[in-house]
Every structure is written in structure tokens, then in C-alpha cells.
N, CA, C, O and CB atoms as a CASP TS submission, in Angstrom:
PFRMAT TS
TARGET T0000
AUTHOR 0000-0000-0000
METHOD Language model
MODEL 1
PARENT N/A
ATOM      1  N   MET     1      -8.197  23.815   5.160  1.00  0.00           N
ATOM      2  CA  MET     1      -7.936  22.384   5.030  1.00  0.00           C
ATOM      3  C   MET     1      -7.089  21.435   4.162  1.00  0.00           C
ATOM      4  O   MET     1      -7.100  21.425   2.931  1.00  0.00           O
ATOM      5  CB  MET     1      -8.897  22.017   4.863  1.00  0.00           C
ATOM      6  N   TRP     2      -5.993  20.246   5.348  1.00  0.00           N
ATOM      7  CA  TRP     2      -5.003  20.304   4.294  1.00  0.00           C
ATOM      8  C   TRP     2      -4.900  18.333   4.179  1.00  0.00           C
ATOM      9  O   TRP     2      -5.349  17.726   5.151  1.00  0.00           O
ATOM     10  CB  TRP     2      -3.283  21.399   4.898  1.00  0.00           C
ATOM     11  N   ARG     3      -4.408  17.632   3.186  1.00  0.00           N
ATOM     12  CA  ARG     3      -4.966  16.660   2.985  1.00  0.00           C
ATOM     13  C   ARG     3      -3.908  15.972   3.150  1.00  0.00           C
ATOM     14  O   ARG     3      -2.886  16.272   2.533  1.00  0.00           O
ATOM     15  CB  ARG     3      -5.681  16.551   1.958  1.00  0.00           C
ATOM     16  N   LEU     4      -3.946  14.963   3.975  1.00  0.00           N
ATOM     17  CA  LEU     4      -2.586  13.636   3.495  1.00  0.00           C
ATOM     18  C   LEU     4      -2.604  12.643   1.929  1.00  0.00           C
ATOM     19  O   LEU     4      -3.441  12.270   1.107  1.00  0.00           O
ATOM     20  CB  LEU     4      -2.737  12.174   4.871  1.00  0.00           C
ATOM     21  N   ASP     5      -1.077  12.520   2.167  1.00  0.00           N
ATOM     22  CA  ASP     5      -1.007  12.056   0.976  1.00  0.00           C
ATOM     23  C   ASP     5      -1.011  10.327   1.726  1.00  0.00           C
ATOM     24  O   ASP     5      -0.776  10.003   2.890  1.00  0.00           O
ATOM     25  CB  ASP     5       0.436  12.754  -0.034  1.00  0.00           C
ATOM     26  N   GLU     6      -1.343   9.544   0.637  1.00  0.00           N
ATOM     27  CA  GLU     6      -1.246   7.916   0.553  1.00  0.00           C
ATOM     28  C   GLU     6      -0.339   7.679   1.865  1.00  0.00           C
ATOM     29  O   GLU     6      -0.844   7.175   2.868  1.00  0.00           O
ATOM     30  CB  GLU     6      -0.425   7.238  -1.051  1.00  0.00           C
ATOM     31  N   ARG     7       1.004   8.054   1.822  1.00  0.00           N
ATOM     32  CA  ARG     7       2.100   7.041   2.858  1.00  0.00           C
ATOM     33  C   ARG     7       1.743   7.897   4.445  1.00  0.00           C
ATOM     34  O   ARG     7       1.943   7.321   5.514  1.00  0.00           O
ATOM     35  CB  ARG     7       4.369   7.232   2.253  1.00  0.00           C
ATOM     36  N   ALA     8       1.209   9.298   4.375  1.00  0.00           N
ATOM     37  CA  ALA     8       1.009   9.817   5.585  1.00  0.00           C
ATOM     38  C   ALA     8      -0.184   9.377   6.585  1.00  0.00           C
ATOM     39  O   ALA     8      -0.300   9.411   7.810  1.00  0.00           O
ATOM     40  CB  ALA     8       0.927  11.074   5.319  1.00  0.00           C
ATOM     41  N   LYS     9      -1.307   8.801   5.163  1.00  0.00           N
ATOM     42  CA  LYS     9      -2.725   8.193   5.612  1.00  0.00           C
ATOM     43  C   LYS     9      -1.925   6.759   6.642  1.00  0.00           C
ATOM     44  O   LYS     9      -2.367   6.515   7.765  1.00  0.00           O
ATOM     45  CB  LYS     9      -3.974   7.561   3.840  1.00  0.00           C
ATOM     46  N   ARG    10      -0.927   6.067   6.133  1.00  0.00           N
ATOM     47  CA  ARG    10      -0.557   4.948   6.117  1.00  0.00           C
ATOM     48  C   ARG    10       0.691   4.763   7.693  1.00  0.00           C
ATOM     49  O   ARG    10       0.819   3.809   8.460  1.00  0.00           O
ATOM     50  CB  ARG    10       0.008   4.763   4.482  1.00  0.00           C
ATOM     51  N   LYS    11       1.236   5.778   7.670  1.00  0.00           N
ATOM     52  CA  LYS    11       1.847   5.737   9.386  1.00  0.00           C
ATOM     53  C   LYS    11       0.643   6.562  10.202  1.00  0.00           C
ATOM     54  O   LYS    11       0.927   6.345  11.380  1.00  0.00           O
ATOM     55  CB  LYS    11       3.690   6.762   9.655  1.00  0.00           C
ATOM     56  N   TYR    12      -0.288   7.212  10.185  1.00  0.00           N
ATOM     57  CA  TYR    12      -0.903   7.518  11.050  1.00  0.00           C
ATOM     58  C   TYR    12      -2.278   5.652  11.356  1.00  0.00           C
ATOM     59  O   TYR    12      -2.621   5.186  12.442  1.00  0.00           O
ATOM     60  CB  TYR    12      -1.505   9.283  10.463  1.00  0.00           C
ATOM     61  N   ALA    13      -2.537   5.300  10.391  1.00  0.00           N
ATOM     62  CA  ALA    13      -2.571   3.894  10.854  1.00  0.00           C
ATOM     63  C   ALA    13      -2.319   3.084  11.436  1.00  0.00           C
ATOM     64  O   ALA    13      -3.035   2.504  12.253  1.00  0.00           O
ATOM     65  CB  ALA    13      -2.468   3.455  10.580  1.00  0.00           C
ATOM     66  N   ALA    14      -0.957   2.803  11.065  1.00  0.00           N
ATOM     67  CA  ALA    14      -0.106   1.854  11.790  1.00  0.00           C
ATOM     68  C   ALA    14       0.014   2.710  12.614  1.00  0.00           C
ATOM     69  O   ALA    14      -1.137   2.474  12.981  1.00  0.00           O
ATOM     70  CB  ALA    14       1.131   1.211  11.266  1.00  0.00           C
ATOM     71  N   ALA    15       0.418   3.758  13.486  1.00  0.00           N
ATOM     72  CA  ALA    15       0.070   4.408  14.767  1.00  0.00           C
ATOM     73  C   ALA    15      -1.086   4.170  15.657  1.00  0.00           C
ATOM     74  O   ALA    15      -0.856   3.796  16.807  1.00  0.00           O
ATOM     75  CB  ALA    15      -0.018   5.589  14.528  1.00  0.00           C
ATOM     76  N   GLU    16      -2.365   4.351  15.238  1.00  0.00           N
ATOM     77  CA  GLU    16      -3.337   3.958  15.489  1.00  0.00           C
ATOM     78  C   GLU    16      -3.353   2.539  15.907  1.00  0.00           C
ATOM     79  O   GLU    16      -3.757   2.251  17.033  1.00  0.00           O
ATOM     80  CB  GLU    16      -3.991   4.268  14.605  1.00  0.00           C
ATOM     81  N   ARG    17      -2.994   1.746  15.187  1.00  0.00           N
ATOM     82  CA  ARG    17      -2.888  -0.122  15.298  1.00  0.00           C
ATOM     83  C   ARG    17      -1.959  -0.023  16.513  1.00  0.00           C
ATOM     84  O   ARG    17      -2.363  -0.898  17.278  1.00  0.00           O
ATOM     85  CB  ARG    17      -2.001  -1.222  13.687  1.00  0.00           C
ATOM     86  N   TYR    18      -0.701   0.734  17.189  1.00  0.00           N
ATOM     87  CA  TYR    18       0.211   0.541  17.896  1.00  0.00           C
ATOM     88  C   TYR    18      -0.453   0.768  19.088  1.00  0.00           C
ATOM     89  O   TYR    18      -0.319   0.037  20.069  1.00  0.00           O
ATOM     90  CB  TYR    18       1.317   1.216  17.608  1.00  0.00           C
ATOM     91  N   GLY    19      -1.257   1.875  19.047  1.00  0.00           N
ATOM     92  CA  GLY    19      -2.608   2.760  20.253  1.00  0.00           C
ATOM     93  C   GLY    19      -1.308   3.657  20.508  1.00  0.00           C
ATOM     94  O   GLY    19      -0.934   3.645  21.680  1.00  0.00           O
ATOM     95  N   LEU    20      -0.427   4.562  19.477  1.00  0.00           N
ATOM     96  CA  LEU    20      -0.187   5.869  19.341  1.00  0.00           C
ATOM     97  C   LEU    20      -0.747   7.260  19.200  1.00  0.00           C
ATOM     98  O   LEU    20      -0.400   8.416  19.442  1.00  0.00           O
ATOM     99  CB  LEU    20       0.250   5.796  18.718  1.00  0.00           C
ATOM    100  N   LYS    21      -1.578   6.735  18.793  1.00  0.00           N
ATOM    101  CA  LYS    21      -2.610   7.997  17.957  1.00  0.00           C
ATOM    102  C   LYS    21      -2.418   9.061  18.647  1.00  0.00           C
ATOM    103  O   LYS    21      -1.553   9.928  18.517  1.00  0.00           O
ATOM    104  CB  LYS    21      -4.326   7.818  17.892  1.00  0.00           C
ATOM    105  N   GLU    22      -3.668   8.915  19.750  1.00  0.00           N
ATOM    106  CA  GLU    22      -3.734   9.700  20.940  1.00  0.00           C
ATOM    107  C   GLU    22      -2.088  10.690  20.997  1.00  0.00           C
ATOM    108  O   GLU    22      -2.077  11.822  20.513  1.00  0.00           O
ATOM    109  CB  GLU    22      -3.999   8.467  22.377  1.00  0.00           C
ATOM    110  N   ARG    23      -1.050  10.203  21.511  1.00  0.00           N
ATOM    111  CA  ARG    23      -0.405  10.752  22.528  1.00  0.00           C
ATOM    112  C   ARG    23       0.850  11.517  20.494  1.00  0.00           C
ATOM    113  O   ARG    23       1.582  12.499  20.620  1.00  0.00           O
ATOM    114  CB  ARG    23       0.388   9.141  24.320  1.00  0.00           C
ATOM    115  N   LEU    24       0.755  10.933  19.359  1.00  0.00           N
ATOM    116  CA  LEU    24       1.143  11.638  18.023  1.00  0.00           C
ATOM    117  C   LEU    24      -0.148  12.834  17.930  1.00  0.00           C
ATOM    118  O   LEU    24       0.380  13.866  17.517  1.00  0.00           O
ATOM    119  CB  LEU    24       1.168  10.365  16.515  1.00  0.00           C
ATOM    120  N   LEU    25      -1.305  13.009  18.111  1.00  0.00           N
ATOM    121  CA  LEU    25      -1.860  13.789  17.244  1.00  0.00           C
ATOM    122  C   LEU    25      -1.390  15.013  19.115  1.00  0.00           C
ATOM    123  O   LEU    25      -1.399  16.230  18.929  1.00  0.00           O
ATOM    124  CB  LEU    25      -3.898  13.202  16.348  1.00  0.00           C
ATOM    125  N   GLN    26      -1.037  14.473  20.701  1.00  0.00           N
ATOM    126  CA  GLN    26      -0.675  15.300  21.519  1.00  0.00           C
ATOM    127  C   GLN    26       0.318  16.680  20.719  1.00  0.00           C
ATOM    128  O   GLN    26       0.229  17.870  20.420  1.00  0.00           O
ATOM    129  CB  GLN    26       0.035  14.382  22.604  1.00  0.00           C
ATOM    130  N   GLU    27       1.560  15.142  20.641  1.00  0.00           N
ATOM    131  CA  GLU    27       3.180  16.105  21.223  1.00  0.00           C
ATOM    132  C   GLU    27       3.158  16.078  19.302  1.00  0.00           C
ATOM    133  O   GLU    27       3.246  17.192  18.786  1.00  0.00           O
ATOM    134  CB  GLU    27       5.181  14.862  22.605  1.00  0.00           C
ATOM    135  N   GLY    28       3.052  14.939  18.400  1.00  0.00           N
ATOM    136  CA  GLY    28       3.540  14.908  16.805  1.00  0.00           C
ATOM    137  C   GLY    28       4.404  14.043  16.691  1.00  0.00           C
ATOM    138  O   GLY    28       4.650  13.236  17.588  1.00  0.00           O
ATOM    139  N   TRP    29       4.959  14.074  15.641  1.00  0.00           N
ATOM    140  CA  TRP    29       6.176  13.263  15.079  1.00  0.00           C
ATOM    141  C   TRP    29       7.546  12.854  15.959  1.00  0.00           C
ATOM    142  O   TRP    29       8.218  11.824  15.908  1.00  0.00           O
ATOM    143  CB  TRP    29       6.676  14.096  13.927  1.00  0.00           C
ATOM    144  N   ALA    30       7.675  13.850  16.643  1.00  0.00           N
ATOM    145  CA  ALA    30       8.871  13.987  17.456  1.00  0.00           C
ATOM    146  C   ALA    30       8.694  13.685  19.081  1.00  0.00           C
ATOM    147  O   ALA    30       9.744  13.468  19.686  1.00  0.00           O
ATOM    148  CB  ALA    30       9.372  15.446  17.236  1.00  0.00           C
ATOM    149  N   GLY    31       7.382  13.649  19.882  1.00  0.00           N
ATOM    150  CA  GLY    31       6.867  13.054  20.836  1.00  0.00           C
ATOM    151  C   GLY    31       7.246  11.569  20.918  1.00  0.00           C
ATOM    152  O   GLY    31       7.380  11.073  22.036  1.00  0.00           O
ATOM    153  N   LEU    32       7.439  10.780  19.756  1.00  0.00           N
ATOM    154  CA  LEU    32       7.588   9.491  19.757  1.00  0.00           C
ATOM    155  C   LEU    32       8.842   9.154  20.484  1.00  0.00           C
ATOM    156  O   LEU    32       9.763   9.938  20.712  1.00  0.00           O
ATOM    157  CB  LEU    32       7.539   9.003  18.453  1.00  0.00           C
ATOM    158  N   SER    33       8.779   7.998  20.796  1.00  0.00           N
ATOM    159  CA  SER    33      10.650   7.566  20.761  1.00  0.00           C
ATOM    160  C   SER    33      10.641   6.576  20.060  1.00  0.00           C
ATOM    161  O   SER    33       9.758   5.920  19.507  1.00  0.00           O
ATOM    162  CB  SER    33      11.561   7.091  22.201  1.00  0.00           C
ATOM    163  N   ALA    34      12.397   6.488  20.173  1.00  0.00           N
ATOM    164  CA  ALA    34      12.518   6.343  18.739  1.00  0.00           C
ATOM    165  C   ALA    34      12.333   4.053  18.389  1.00  0.00           C
ATOM    166  O   ALA    34      12.480   3.392  17.361  1.00  0.00           O
ATOM    167  CB  ALA    34      14.571   7.320  18.291  1.00  0.00           C
ATOM    168  N   LYS    35      12.045   3.724  19.552  1.00  0.00           N
ATOM    169  CA  LYS    35      11.121   2.590  19.878  1.00  0.00           C
ATOM    170  C   LYS    35       9.721   2.746  18.534  1.00  0.00           C
ATOM    171  O   LYS    35       9.589   2.128  17.477  1.00  0.00           O
ATOM    172  CB  LYS    35      10.494   2.852  21.799  1.00  0.00           C
ATOM    173  N   ASP    36       9.076   3.559  19.006  1.00  0.00           N
ATOM    174  CA  ASP    36       7.708   3.417  18.996  1.00  0.00           C
ATOM    175  C   ASP    36       7.882   4.044  17.161  1.00  0.00           C
ATOM    176  O   ASP    36       7.183   3.482  16.318  1.00  0.00           O
ATOM    177  CB  ASP    36       6.680   4.460  20.468  1.00  0.00           C
ATOM    178  N   SER    37       8.845   5.203  16.713  1.00  0.00           N
ATOM    179  CA  SER    37       9.277   5.379  15.339  1.00  0.00           C
ATOM    180  C   SER    37       9.245   3.859  14.780  1.00  0.00           C
ATOM    181  O   SER    37       8.381   3.353  14.064  1.00  0.00           O
ATOM    182  CB  SER    37      10.814   6.135  15.240  1.00  0.00           C
ATOM    183  N   GLY    38      10.048   3.457  15.136  1.00  0.00           N
ATOM    184  CA  GLY    38      10.708   2.270  14.279  1.00  0.00           C
ATOM    185  C   GLY    38       9.915   1.142  14.115  1.00  0.00           C
ATOM    186  O   GLY    38      10.176   0.337  13.221  1.00  0.00           O
ATOM    187  N   ARG    39       8.759   0.951  15.048  1.00  0.00           N
ATOM    188  CA  ARG    39       7.875   0.330  14.623  1.00  0.00           C
ATOM    189  C   ARG    39       6.704   0.547  13.878  1.00  0.00           C
ATOM    190  O   ARG    39       5.945  -0.272  13.361  1.00  0.00           O
ATOM    191  CB  ARG    39       7.684  -0.046  15.320  1.00  0.00           C
ATOM    192  N   ILE    40       6.672   1.827  13.904  1.00  0.00           N
ATOM    193  CA  ILE    40       6.118   2.444  12.719  1.00  0.00           C
ATOM    194  C   ILE    40       6.595   1.944  11.282  1.00  0.00           C
ATOM    195  O   ILE    40       6.023   1.206  10.480  1.00  0.00           O
ATOM    196  CB  ILE    40       6.407   3.857  12.833  1.00  0.00           C
ATOM    197  N   GLY    41       7.158   2.237  11.253  1.00  0.00           N
ATOM    198  CA  GLY    41       8.279   2.214  10.091  1.00  0.00           C
ATOM    199  C   GLY    41       8.753   1.255   9.783  1.00  0.00           C
ATOM    200  O   GLY    41       9.374   1.371   8.727  1.00  0.00           O
ATOM    201  N   GLY    42       8.771   0.377  10.172  1.00  0.00           N
ATOM    202  CA  GLY    42       8.482  -1.286  10.082  1.00  0.00           C
ATOM    203  C   GLY    42       8.075  -1.849   9.750  1.00  0.00           C
ATOM    204  O   GLY    42       8.484  -2.828   9.127  1.00  0.00           O
ATOM    205  N   SER    43       6.540  -1.377  10.107  1.00  0.00           N
ATOM    206  CA  SER    43       5.404  -2.434  10.391  1.00  0.00           C
ATOM    207  C   SER    43       5.079  -1.771   7.978  1.00  0.00           C
ATOM    208  O   SER    43       4.803  -2.386   6.948  1.00  0.00           O
ATOM    209  CB  SER    43       3.556  -1.741  12.496  1.00  0.00           C
ATOM    210  N   LEU    44       5.337  -0.460   8.301  1.00  0.00           N
ATOM    211  CA  LEU    44       5.329  -0.322   6.618  1.00  0.00           C
ATOM    212  C   LEU    44       5.585  -0.871   5.672  1.00  0.00           C
ATOM    213  O   LEU    44       4.994  -1.329   4.694  1.00  0.00           O
ATOM    214  CB  LEU    44       5.801   0.308   6.192  1.00  0.00           C
ATOM    215  N   LYS    45       7.190  -0.743   6.283  1.00  0.00           N
ATOM    216  CA  LYS    45       8.061  -1.387   5.336  1.00  0.00           C
ATOM    217  C   LYS    45       7.714  -2.952   5.138  1.00  0.00           C
ATOM    218  O   LYS    45       7.932  -3.481   4.048  1.00  0.00           O
ATOM    219  CB  LYS    45       9.533  -1.197   5.829  1.00  0.00           C
ATOM    220  N   THR    46       7.375  -3.407   5.810  1.00  0.00           N
ATOM    221  CA  THR    46       6.905  -4.862   5.902  1.00  0.00           C
ATOM    222  C   THR    46       6.070  -5.404   4.640  1.00  0.00           C
ATOM    223  O   THR    46       6.173  -6.224   3.727  1.00  0.00           O
ATOM    224  CB  THR    46       5.991  -5.006   7.196  1.00  0.00           C
ATOM    225  N   LYS    47       4.868  -4.107   5.324  1.00  0.00           N
ATOM    226  CA  LYS    47       3.351  -3.902   4.156  1.00  0.00           C
ATOM    227  C   LYS    47       3.451  -4.033   2.567  1.00  0.00           C
ATOM    228  O   LYS    47       2.650  -4.553   1.790  1.00  0.00           O
ATOM    229  CB  LYS    47       2.716  -2.241   4.248  1.00  0.00           C
ATOM    230  N   LYS    48       4.971  -3.256   2.257  1.00  0.00           N
ATOM    231  CA  LYS    48       5.269  -2.589   1.103  1.00  0.00           C
ATOM    232  C   LYS    48       6.051  -3.794   0.400  1.00  0.00           C
ATOM    233  O   LYS    48       6.067  -3.988  -0.816  1.00  0.00           O
ATOM    234  CB  LYS    48       6.098  -1.155   1.342  1.00  0.00           C
ATOM    235  N   GLU    49       6.693  -4.565   1.358  1.00  0.00           N
ATOM    236  CA  GLU    49       7.528  -6.063   0.834  1.00  0.00           C
ATOM    237  C   GLU    49       6.601  -6.682   0.783  1.00  0.00           C
ATOM    238  O   GLU    49       6.821  -7.082  -0.360  1.00  0.00           O
ATOM    239  CB  GLU    49       8.648  -6.886   1.673  1.00  0.00           C
ATOM    240  N   LYS    50       5.275  -7.359   1.152  1.00  0.00           N
ATOM    241  CA  LYS    50       4.271  -7.937   1.069  1.00  0.00           C
ATOM    242  C   LYS    50       3.898  -7.741   0.121  1.00  0.00           C
ATOM    243  O   LYS    50       3.968  -8.728  -0.611  1.00  0.00           O
ATOM    244  CB  LYS    50       3.574  -7.835   1.775  1.00  0.00           C
ATOM    245  N   THR    51       3.347  -6.605  -0.468  1.00  0.00           N
ATOM    246  CA  THR    51       2.795  -6.107  -1.783  1.00  0.00           C
ATOM    247  C   THR    51       3.316  -6.187  -2.737  1.00  0.00           C
ATOM    248  O   THR    51       2.797  -5.885  -3.812  1.00  0.00           O
ATOM    249  CB  THR    51       2.537  -5.076  -1.890  1.00  0.00           C
ATOM    250  N   ARG    52       5.076  -6.833  -2.522  1.00  0.00           N
ATOM    251  CA  ARG    52       5.641  -6.991  -4.219  1.00  0.00           C
ATOM    252  C   ARG    52       5.108  -7.875  -4.584  1.00  0.00           C
ATOM    253  O   ARG    52       5.277  -8.264  -5.740  1.00  0.00           O
ATOM    254  CB  ARG    52       7.090  -7.252  -4.645  1.00  0.00           C
TER
END
């Protein structure tokens, strides 16, 4: 069984918040649109800036 690092866990949690987890699990990261991927990446960056 494989384990996720902290960054991957945050990415999956963000995908779940935006309702993308099912599609992500079925199609993988390549199955998401650029808009959806950017939304996830943007939320990670925003949270990282808030913790500084």
C-alpha cells in the first residue's frame, strides 16, 4: 500500500472541497481541466501564504 505525502493530501482535500474528488479518482489528474487544476493549486497557494 502506498502513502501520500502532506502536499498530496492537501491537493486531494482541496479537490474534495471543490467536488472534484470522484472525477479525480476515476480519471486521475490529467482528467481535470486547466481551470479545475488551477483552482486546486490556487487554494494551496492561498493557504500556504496565510500560514506565513
